[in-house]
N, C-alpha and C positions, 0 to 999 in steps of 0.2 A: 505496501499501499503506499503512498504518497505521504514524505512527512509533513506537508504541506495540506493546509486547509486546501480541498475545495470547495467551501464558500466562498477565498476569499479570491475572487477573476483581476484581481491583481496582481496577484503574485507571480514572476517573471517564469519562473519554472514550470506550474501551470501553461501562463500562458503560450508557451511556445511550445507546450505535449499538444496542447489543441486541437492548431493550430498543425499540429501535423498530423494527428487525428481524420482534420476532414485534410485536407490536400489529397491523404490515401481516401476515402472514403473516395471526394469528388475524382478521382483515376480510376476508382473500379468503378463507379459512378460513367462516369467515358469508358475507361471495358467493356461493360458489356449492353452502352448504345450501336455499339461500330458488332459486336458479338449477334444483334440484332440486327445491325441492318442487314448487312451480312446472313445472315437466316434468310433475311424475308427476303433478298435479291436468289443466294440461286434456286432456294428451298425453291417457297410459294410461287418465285416468277417467274423462274428456267427448270422448276424440276432435279433439278439435281443433287448431292453431296456438298458440302463446302468442305471445296480444296484445303487443305489440308496448311500451307502454305502463310499464314499468318502466326501458327505459331513455330515451323521451320528456320535457323539462326542462318541455316546455306546458304550464300551467298549466290550459288545459279539456280536455285526457290523456279526464279519468273519462265530461265530456260526452260529448264527438268517441266514446268509451267505448263508451260508454248507446247512444249512438245507431246505433252497427254494430250492436248485436244486436235493434236495436229498443224496447228498456227506457225506458219518459218516463221522462225528466232528471228529473220530481221524481217516484219514485220512492219508499216511504218507508222 
């Protein structure tokens, strides 16, 4: 537990922790919005599975993704 009193909203440590928590919460909300948008686009509109490229940290994911769709790599 915090040694500081959470009732004291002027405590600098409490303020720092709350800023950190709010930033994490906002980041999670944005990630959820992106996931929902990808799901809607791929599954609902196109009837396909959501590609795994969002979670892969591979540099060549885009080229592999284009190959899997049968699109030339140098597609303008």
